[in-house]
Biotite code that builds the C-alpha atoms (Angstrom):
import biotite.structure as struc

atoms = struc.array([
    struc.Atom([0.000, 0.000, 0.000], chain_id="A", res_id=1, res_name="UNK", atom_name="CA", element="C"),
    struc.Atom([1.346, 3.412, -0.998], chain_id="A", res_id=2, res_name="UNK", atom_name="CA", element="C"),
    struc.Atom([1.687, 5.916, 1.853], chain_id="A", res_id=3, res_name="UNK", atom_name="CA", element="C"),
    struc.Atom([-0.427, 9.079, 1.768], chain_id="A", res_id=4, res_name="UNK", atom_name="CA", element="C"),
    struc.Atom([1.133, 11.454, -0.746], chain_id="A", res_id=5, res_name="UNK", atom_name="CA", element="C"),
    struc.Atom([-1.421, 14.275, -1.112], chain_id="A", res_id=6, res_name="UNK", atom_name="CA", element="C"),
    struc.Atom([0.585, 16.891, 0.802], chain_id="A", res_id=7, res_name="UNK", atom_name="CA", element="C"),
    struc.Atom([3.802, 15.799, -0.912], chain_id="A", res_id=8, res_name="UNK", atom_name="CA", element="C"),
    struc.Atom([2.179, 16.118, -4.333], chain_id="A", res_id=9, res_name="UNK", atom_name="CA", element="C"),
    struc.Atom([0.796, 19.542, -3.438], chain_id="A", res_id=10, res_name="UNK", atom_name="CA", element="C"),
    struc.Atom([4.241, 20.829, -2.404], chain_id="A", res_id=11, res_name="UNK", atom_name="CA", element="C"),
    struc.Atom([5.900, 19.382, -5.515], chain_id="A", res_id=12, res_name="UNK", atom_name="CA", element="C"),
    struc.Atom([3.196, 20.809, -7.772], chain_id="A", res_id=13, res_name="UNK", atom_name="CA", element="C"),
    struc.Atom([3.578, 24.241, -6.217], chain_id="A", res_id=14, res_name="UNK", atom_name="CA", element="C"),
    struc.Atom([7.352, 24.126, -6.635], chain_id="A", res_id=15, res_name="UNK", atom_name="CA", element="C"),
    struc.Atom([6.959, 23.067, -10.268], chain_id="A", res_id=16, res_name="UNK", atom_name="CA", element="C"),
    struc.Atom([4.565, 25.974, -10.865], chain_id="A", res_id=17, res_name="UNK", atom_name="CA", element="C"),
    struc.Atom([7.395, 28.254, -9.697], chain_id="A", res_id=18, res_name="UNK", atom_name="CA", element="C"),
    struc.Atom([9.829, 26.434, -12.026], chain_id="A", res_id=19, res_name="UNK", atom_name="CA", element="C"),
    struc.Atom([11.737, 24.970, -9.078], chain_id="A", res_id=20, res_name="UNK", atom_name="CA", element="C"),
    struc.Atom([12.874, 21.352, -9.098], chain_id="A", res_id=21, res_name="UNK", atom_name="CA", element="C"),
    struc.Atom([12.779, 19.138, -6.037], chain_id="A", res_id=22, res_name="UNK", atom_name="CA", element="C"),
    struc.Atom([13.284, 15.398, -5.850], chain_id="A", res_id=23, res_name="UNK", atom_name="CA", element="C"),
    struc.Atom([12.226, 12.803, -3.299], chain_id="A", res_id=24, res_name="UNK", atom_name="CA", element="C"),
    struc.Atom([15.049, 11.177, -1.368], chain_id="A", res_id=25, res_name="UNK", atom_name="CA", element="C"),
    struc.Atom([15.510, 9.440, 1.973], chain_id="A", res_id=26, res_name="UNK", atom_name="CA", element="C"),
    struc.Atom([13.083, 6.768, 3.096], chain_id="A", res_id=27, res_name="UNK", atom_name="CA", element="C"),
    struc.Atom([10.628, 7.817, 0.371], chain_id="A", res_id=28, res_name="UNK", atom_name="CA", element="C"),
    struc.Atom([13.249, 7.019, -2.261], chain_id="A", res_id=29, res_name="UNK", atom_name="CA", element="C"),
    struc.Atom([13.993, 3.656, -0.638], chain_id="A", res_id=30, res_name="UNK", atom_name="CA", element="C"),
    struc.Atom([10.268, 2.894, -0.607], chain_id="A", res_id=31, res_name="UNK", atom_name="CA", element="C"),
    struc.Atom([9.849, 3.920, -4.255], chain_id="A", res_id=32, res_name="UNK", atom_name="CA", element="C"),
    struc.Atom([12.630, 1.518, -5.290], chain_id="A", res_id=33, res_name="UNK", atom_name="CA", element="C"),
    struc.Atom([11.057, -1.311, -3.258], chain_id="A", res_id=34, res_name="UNK", atom_name="CA", element="C"),
    struc.Atom([13.971, -1.343, -0.806], chain_id="A", res_id=35, res_name="UNK", atom_name="CA", element="C"),
    struc.Atom([11.967, -0.436, 2.310], chain_id="A", res_id=36, res_name="UNK", atom_name="CA", element="C"),
    struc.Atom([8.436, -1.043, 3.527], chain_id="A", res_id=37, res_name="UNK", atom_name="CA", element="C"),
    struc.Atom([8.243, 2.167, 5.569], chain_id="A", res_id=38, res_name="UNK", atom_name="CA", element="C"),
    struc.Atom([8.346, 5.881, 4.783], chain_id="A", res_id=39, res_name="UNK", atom_name="CA", element="C"),
    struc.Atom([9.417, 7.844, 7.862], chain_id="A", res_id=40, res_name="UNK", atom_name="CA", element="C"),
    struc.Atom([8.994, 11.261, 6.270], chain_id="A", res_id=41, res_name="UNK", atom_name="CA", element="C"),
    struc.Atom([9.275, 12.937, 2.886], chain_id="A", res_id=42, res_name="UNK", atom_name="CA", element="C"),
    struc.Atom([12.726, 14.382, 2.209], chain_id="A", res_id=43, res_name="UNK", atom_name="CA", element="C"),
    struc.Atom([12.935, 16.631, -0.824], chain_id="A", res_id=44, res_name="UNK", atom_name="CA", element="C"),
    struc.Atom([16.243, 17.941, -2.123], chain_id="A", res_id=45, res_name="UNK", atom_name="CA", element="C"),
    struc.Atom([16.590, 21.010, -4.283], chain_id="A", res_id=46, res_name="UNK", atom_name="CA", element="C"),
    struc.Atom([19.262, 23.239, -5.726], chain_id="A", res_id=47, res_name="UNK", atom_name="CA", element="C"),
    struc.Atom([16.917, 26.242, -5.452], chain_id="A", res_id=48, res_name="UNK", atom_name="CA", element="C"),
    struc.Atom([17.691, 29.082, -3.064], chain_id="A", res_id=49, res_name="UNK", atom_name="CA", element="C"),
    struc.Atom([15.959, 29.324, 0.298], chain_id="A", res_id=50, res_name="UNK", atom_name="CA", element="C"),
    struc.Atom([14.385, 32.630, -0.753], chain_id="A", res_id=51, res_name="UNK", atom_name="CA", element="C"),
    struc.Atom([12.949, 31.117, -3.950], chain_id="A", res_id=52, res_name="UNK", atom_name="CA", element="C"),
    struc.Atom([11.503, 28.121, -2.090], chain_id="A", res_id=53, res_name="UNK", atom_name="CA", element="C"),
    struc.Atom([10.103, 30.271, 0.737], chain_id="A", res_id=54, res_name="UNK", atom_name="CA", element="C"),
    struc.Atom([8.449, 32.686, -1.689], chain_id="A", res_id=55, res_name="UNK", atom_name="CA", element="C"),
    struc.Atom([7.023, 29.833, -3.741], chain_id="A", res_id=56, res_name="UNK", atom_name="CA", element="C"),
    struc.Atom([5.628, 27.904, -0.769], chain_id="A", res_id=57, res_name="UNK", atom_name="CA", element="C"),
    struc.Atom([3.963, 30.846, 0.997], chain_id="A", res_id=58, res_name="UNK", atom_name="CA", element="C"),
    struc.Atom([0.709, 28.917, 1.367], chain_id="A", res_id=59, res_name="UNK", atom_name="CA", element="C"),
    struc.Atom([2.444, 26.268, 3.509], chain_id="A", res_id=60, res_name="UNK", atom_name="CA", element="C"),
    struc.Atom([3.549, 26.683, 7.100], chain_id="A", res_id=61, res_name="UNK", atom_name="CA", element="C"),
    struc.Atom([7.306, 26.430, 6.679], chain_id="A", res_id=62, res_name="UNK", atom_name="CA", element="C"),
    struc.Atom([9.573, 26.083, 9.682], chain_id="A", res_id=63, res_name="UNK", atom_name="CA", element="C"),
    struc.Atom([13.314, 26.467, 9.335], chain_id="A", res_id=64, res_name="UNK", atom_name="CA", element="C"),
    struc.Atom([15.043, 23.631, 11.146], chain_id="A", res_id=65, res_name="UNK", atom_name="CA", element="C"),
    struc.Atom([18.636, 23.335, 12.340], chain_id="A", res_id=66, res_name="UNK", atom_name="CA", element="C"),
    struc.Atom([20.738, 22.076, 9.459], chain_id="A", res_id=67, res_name="UNK", atom_name="CA", element="C"),
    struc.Atom([24.326, 22.518, 10.575], chain_id="A", res_id=68, res_name="UNK", atom_name="CA", element="C"),
    struc.Atom([25.903, 19.756, 12.642], chain_id="A", res_id=69, res_name="UNK", atom_name="CA", element="C"),
    struc.Atom([29.004, 17.633, 12.795], chain_id="A", res_id=70, res_name="UNK", atom_name="CA", element="C"),
    struc.Atom([27.630, 15.685, 9.811], chain_id="A", res_id=71, res_name="UNK", atom_name="CA", element="C"),
    struc.Atom([25.204, 17.910, 7.897], chain_id="A", res_id=72, res_name="UNK", atom_name="CA", element="C"),
    struc.Atom([26.043, 21.252, 6.371], chain_id="A", res_id=73, res_name="UNK", atom_name="CA", element="C"),
    struc.Atom([23.332, 21.858, 3.789], chain_id="A", res_id=74, res_name="UNK", atom_name="CA", element="C"),
    struc.Atom([22.448, 25.438, 2.912], chain_id="A", res_id=75, res_name="UNK", atom_name="CA", element="C"),
    struc.Atom([19.055, 25.196, 4.619], chain_id="A", res_id=76, res_name="UNK", atom_name="CA", element="C"),
    struc.Atom([16.312, 22.819, 5.742], chain_id="A", res_id=77, res_name="UNK", atom_name="CA", element="C"),
    struc.Atom([12.684, 23.895, 5.697], chain_id="A", res_id=78, res_name="UNK", atom_name="CA", element="C"),
    struc.Atom([10.030, 21.674, 7.234], chain_id="A", res_id=79, res_name="UNK", atom_name="CA", element="C"),
    struc.Atom([6.298, 21.365, 6.876], chain_id="A", res_id=80, res_name="UNK", atom_name="CA", element="C"),
    struc.Atom([5.808, 19.479, 10.161], chain_id="A", res_id=81, res_name="UNK", atom_name="CA", element="C"),
    struc.Atom([2.140, 18.499, 9.810], chain_id="A", res_id=82, res_name="UNK", atom_name="CA", element="C"),
    struc.Atom([2.908, 16.834, 6.445], chain_id="A", res_id=83, res_name="UNK", atom_name="CA", element="C"),
    struc.Atom([6.235, 15.310, 7.580], chain_id="A", res_id=84, res_name="UNK", atom_name="CA", element="C"),
    struc.Atom([8.019, 17.021, 4.694], chain_id="A", res_id=85, res_name="UNK", atom_name="CA", element="C"),
    struc.Atom([11.556, 18.407, 4.798], chain_id="A", res_id=86, res_name="UNK", atom_name="CA", element="C"),
    struc.Atom([12.999, 20.457, 1.968], chain_id="A", res_id=87, res_name="UNK", atom_name="CA", element="C"),
    struc.Atom([16.794, 20.313, 1.936], chain_id="A", res_id=88, res_name="UNK", atom_name="CA", element="C"),
    struc.Atom([18.490, 23.029, -0.072], chain_id="A", res_id=89, res_name="UNK", atom_name="CA", element="C"),
    struc.Atom([22.076, 22.664, -1.192], chain_id="A", res_id=90, res_name="UNK", atom_name="CA", element="C"),
    struc.Atom([22.352, 19.182, 0.309], chain_id="A", res_id=91, res_name="UNK", atom_name="CA", element="C"),
    struc.Atom([25.819, 18.732, 1.808], chain_id="A", res_id=92, res_name="UNK", atom_name="CA", element="C"),
    struc.Atom([27.503, 16.343, 4.218], chain_id="A", res_id=93, res_name="UNK", atom_name="CA", element="C"),
    struc.Atom([30.878, 16.614, 5.911], chain_id="A", res_id=94, res_name="UNK", atom_name="CA", element="C"),
    struc.Atom([33.285, 13.819, 5.115], chain_id="A", res_id=95, res_name="UNK", atom_name="CA", element="C"),
    struc.Atom([36.814, 13.053, 6.216], chain_id="A", res_id=96, res_name="UNK", atom_name="CA", element="C"),
    struc.Atom([38.493, 15.463, 3.784], chain_id="A", res_id=97, res_name="UNK", atom_name="CA", element="C"),
    struc.Atom([35.992, 18.303, 3.355], chain_id="A", res_id=98, res_name="UNK", atom_name="CA", element="C"),
    struc.Atom([32.340, 19.007, 2.612], chain_id="A", res_id=99, res_name="UNK", atom_name="CA", element="C"),
    struc.Atom([30.675, 16.896, -0.061], chain_id="A", res_id=100, res_name="UNK", atom_name="CA", element="C"),
    struc.Atom([28.009, 18.767, -2.017], chain_id="A", res_id=101, res_name="UNK", atom_name="CA", element="C"),
    struc.Atom([25.365, 16.297, -3.124], chain_id="A", res_id=102, res_name="UNK", atom_name="CA", element="C"),
    struc.Atom([23.576, 17.412, -6.274], chain_id="A", res_id=103, res_name="UNK", atom_name="CA", element="C"),
    struc.Atom([19.827, 17.407, -6.393], chain_id="A", res_id=104, res_name="UNK", atom_name="CA", element="C"),
    struc.Atom([19.263, 15.501, -9.609], chain_id="A", res_id=105, res_name="UNK", atom_name="CA", element="C"),
    struc.Atom([16.402, 13.538, -11.107], chain_id="A", res_id=106, res_name="UNK", atom_name="CA", element="C"),
    struc.Atom([16.491, 9.759, -10.982], chain_id="A", res_id=107, res_name="UNK", atom_name="CA", element="C"),
    struc.Atom([13.076, 8.637, -12.227], chain_id="A", res_id=108, res_name="UNK", atom_name="CA", element="C"),
    struc.Atom([9.343, 9.029, -11.677], chain_id="A", res_id=109, res_name="UNK", atom_name="CA", element="C"),
    struc.Atom([7.418, 6.999, -9.124], chain_id="A", res_id=110, res_name="UNK", atom_name="CA", element="C"),
    struc.Atom([3.639, 7.444, -9.367], chain_id="A", res_id=111, res_name="UNK", atom_name="CA", element="C"),
    struc.Atom([4.336, 10.803, -11.049], chain_id="A", res_id=112, res_name="UNK", atom_name="CA", element="C"),
    struc.Atom([6.556, 11.896, -8.150], chain_id="A", res_id=113, res_name="UNK", atom_name="CA", element="C"),
    struc.Atom([10.114, 12.863, -9.169], chain_id="A", res_id=114, res_name="UNK", atom_name="CA", element="C"),
    struc.Atom([12.587, 10.678, -7.331], chain_id="A", res_id=115, res_name="UNK", atom_name="CA", element="C"),
    struc.Atom([16.172, 11.752, -6.683], chain_id="A", res_id=116, res_name="UNK", atom_name="CA", element="C"),
    struc.Atom([19.162, 9.919, -8.052], chain_id="A", res_id=117, res_name="UNK", atom_name="CA", element="C"),
    struc.Atom([19.827, 6.642, -6.209], chain_id="A", res_id=118, res_name="UNK", atom_name="CA", element="C"),
    struc.Atom([23.555, 7.204, -6.828], chain_id="A", res_id=119, res_name="UNK", atom_name="CA", element="C"),
    struc.Atom([23.429, 10.421, -4.792], chain_id="A", res_id=120, res_name="UNK", atom_name="CA", element="C"),
    struc.Atom([21.523, 8.807, -1.948], chain_id="A", res_id=121, res_name="UNK", atom_name="CA", element="C"),
    struc.Atom([23.802, 5.732, -1.852], chain_id="A", res_id=122, res_name="UNK", atom_name="CA", element="C"),
    struc.Atom([26.676, 8.168, -1.294], chain_id="A", res_id=123, res_name="UNK", atom_name="CA", element="C"),
    struc.Atom([24.691, 10.325, 1.154], chain_id="A", res_id=124, res_name="UNK", atom_name="CA", element="C"),
    struc.Atom([23.724, 7.369, 3.342], chain_id="A", res_id=125, res_name="UNK", atom_name="CA", element="C"),
    struc.Atom([27.319, 6.146, 3.307], chain_id="A", res_id=126, res_name="UNK", atom_name="CA", element="C"),
    struc.Atom([28.619, 9.562, 4.401], chain_id="A", res_id=127, res_name="UNK", atom_name="CA", element="C"),
    struc.Atom([25.966, 9.696, 7.147], chain_id="A", res_id=128, res_name="UNK", atom_name="CA", element="C"),
    struc.Atom([27.138, 6.338, 8.467], chain_id="A", res_id=129, res_name="UNK", atom_name="CA", element="C"),
    struc.Atom([23.840, 4.680, 7.566], chain_id="A", res_id=130, res_name="UNK", atom_name="CA", element="C"),
    struc.Atom([25.656, 1.805, 5.913], chain_id="A", res_id=131, res_name="UNK", atom_name="CA", element="C"),
    struc.Atom([22.694, -0.611, 5.698], chain_id="A", res_id=132, res_name="UNK", atom_name="CA", element="C"),
    struc.Atom([20.667, 1.880, 3.645], chain_id="A", res_id=133, res_name="UNK", atom_name="CA", element="C"),
    struc.Atom([23.713, 2.751, 1.546], chain_id="A", res_id=134, res_name="UNK", atom_name="CA", element="C"),
    struc.Atom([24.306, -0.930, 0.809], chain_id="A", res_id=135, res_name="UNK", atom_name="CA", element="C"),
    struc.Atom([20.671, -1.419, -0.234], chain_id="A", res_id=136, res_name="UNK", atom_name="CA", element="C"),
    struc.Atom([21.117, 1.313, -2.817], chain_id="A", res_id=137, res_name="UNK", atom_name="CA", element="C"),
    struc.Atom([24.548, 0.142, -3.985], chain_id="A", res_id=138, res_name="UNK", atom_name="CA", element="C"),
    struc.Atom([23.180, -3.393, -4.527], chain_id="A", res_id=139, res_name="UNK", atom_name="CA", element="C"),
    struc.Atom([20.224, -1.887, -6.403], chain_id="A", res_id=140, res_name="UNK", atom_name="CA", element="C"),
    struc.Atom([22.634, 0.080, -8.615], chain_id="A", res_id=141, res_name="UNK", atom_name="CA", element="C"),
    struc.Atom([24.696, -3.046, -9.285], chain_id="A", res_id=142, res_name="UNK", atom_name="CA", element="C"),
    struc.Atom([21.534, -4.722, -10.588], chain_id="A", res_id=143, res_name="UNK", atom_name="CA", element="C"),
    struc.Atom([20.140, -1.798, -12.560], chain_id="A", res_id=144, res_name="UNK", atom_name="CA", element="C"),
    struc.Atom([23.229, 0.154, -13.602], chain_id="A", res_id=145, res_name="UNK", atom_name="CA", element="C"),
    struc.Atom([24.276, 3.720, -12.931], chain_id="A", res_id=146, res_name="UNK", atom_name="CA", element="C"),
    struc.Atom([23.981, 7.029, -14.712], chain_id="A", res_id=147, res_name="UNK", atom_name="CA", element="C"),
    struc.Atom([27.502, 7.997, -15.756], chain_id="A", res_id=148, res_name="UNK", atom_name="CA", element="C"),
    struc.Atom([27.083, 11.777, -15.555], chain_id="A", res_id=149, res_name="UNK", atom_name="CA", element="C"),
    struc.Atom([25.734, 11.524, -11.997], chain_id="A", res_id=150, res_name="UNK", atom_name="CA", element="C"),
    struc.Atom([28.619, 9.291, -10.921], chain_id="A", res_id=151, res_name="UNK", atom_name="CA", element="C"),
    struc.Atom([31.014, 11.756, -12.577], chain_id="A", res_id=152, res_name="UNK", atom_name="CA", element="C"),
    struc.Atom([29.451, 14.628, -10.586], chain_id="A", res_id=153, res_name="UNK", atom_name="CA", element="C"),
    struc.Atom([29.833, 12.692, -7.353], chain_id="A", res_id=154, res_name="UNK", atom_name="CA", element="C"),
    struc.Atom([33.418, 11.700, -8.115], chain_id="A", res_id=155, res_name="UNK", atom_name="CA", element="C"),
    struc.Atom([34.349, 15.389, -8.353], chain_id="A", res_id=156, res_name="UNK", atom_name="CA", element="C"),
    struc.Atom([33.502, 15.752, -4.661], chain_id="A", res_id=157, res_name="UNK", atom_name="CA", element="C"),
    struc.Atom([36.090, 15.098, -1.909], chain_id="A", res_id=158, res_name="UNK", atom_name="CA", element="C"),
    struc.Atom([34.668, 11.655, -1.138], chain_id="A", res_id=159, res_name="UNK", atom_name="CA", element="C"),
    struc.Atom([36.524, 9.145, 1.000], chain_id="A", res_id=160, res_name="UNK", atom_name="CA", element="C"),
    struc.Atom([38.827, 7.130, -1.272], chain_id="A", res_id=161, res_name="UNK", atom_name="CA", element="C"),
    struc.Atom([36.932, 3.851, -0.734], chain_id="A", res_id=162, res_name="UNK", atom_name="CA", element="C"),
    struc.Atom([33.633, 5.462, -1.696], chain_id="A", res_id=163, res_name="UNK", atom_name="CA", element="C"),
    struc.Atom([35.170, 7.106, -4.764], chain_id="A", res_id=164, res_name="UNK", atom_name="CA", element="C"),
    struc.Atom([36.580, 3.738, -5.806], chain_id="A", res_id=165, res_name="UNK", atom_name="CA", element="C"),
    struc.Atom([33.217, 2.049, -5.280], chain_id="A", res_id=166, res_name="UNK", atom_name="CA", element="C"),
    struc.Atom([31.529, 4.524, -7.621], chain_id="A", res_id=167, res_name="UNK", atom_name="CA", element="C"),
    struc.Atom([34.201, 4.015, -10.266], chain_id="A", res_id=168, res_name="UNK", atom_name="CA", element="C"),
    struc.Atom([33.769, 0.260, -9.955], chain_id="A", res_id=169, res_name="UNK", atom_name="CA", element="C"),
    struc.Atom([30.037, 0.643, -10.629], chain_id="A", res_id=170, res_name="UNK", atom_name="CA", element="C"),
    struc.Atom([30.890, 2.485, -13.842], chain_id="A", res_id=171, res_name="UNK", atom_name="CA", element="C"),
    struc.Atom([33.137, -0.360, -14.959], chain_id="A", res_id=172, res_name="UNK", atom_name="CA", element="C"),
    struc.Atom([30.444, -3.015, -14.435], chain_id="A", res_id=173, res_name="UNK", atom_name="CA", element="C"),
])
């Protein structure tokens, strides 16, 4: 059974009306790929500025949430608490050498909802230390293949050497 997506669809539709792209990641992405049975919340990533998103989503009750920590250093995180939606702008995670900027790029559609790149989220989960979720996505990518330009984007980031190598290995398969 598909989780309730009305609020998610409304937010995405509003963003699209403003010509802003946002893509579903996190547990929603795992669910969409059949890798999890549960959606904890709806994480949307975007490359749009906080001002553009805030102006576009005026009809929603946005709450800015803390987004800087020892691990996360995205540009901003806006939440719509009653809908369990978080909008992450300029998604970034600290890694051993620097800050890794994770691009907000399209992966595919799931029930007309734009899903983020599984390559990006495999890397993100790895950098967060959520290895089980990262492995689910890496195994999925081994079965289905990767998008070269997305892997190339990720490999330009200061990833840990093992993670960089893993991405390159996926390209060779």
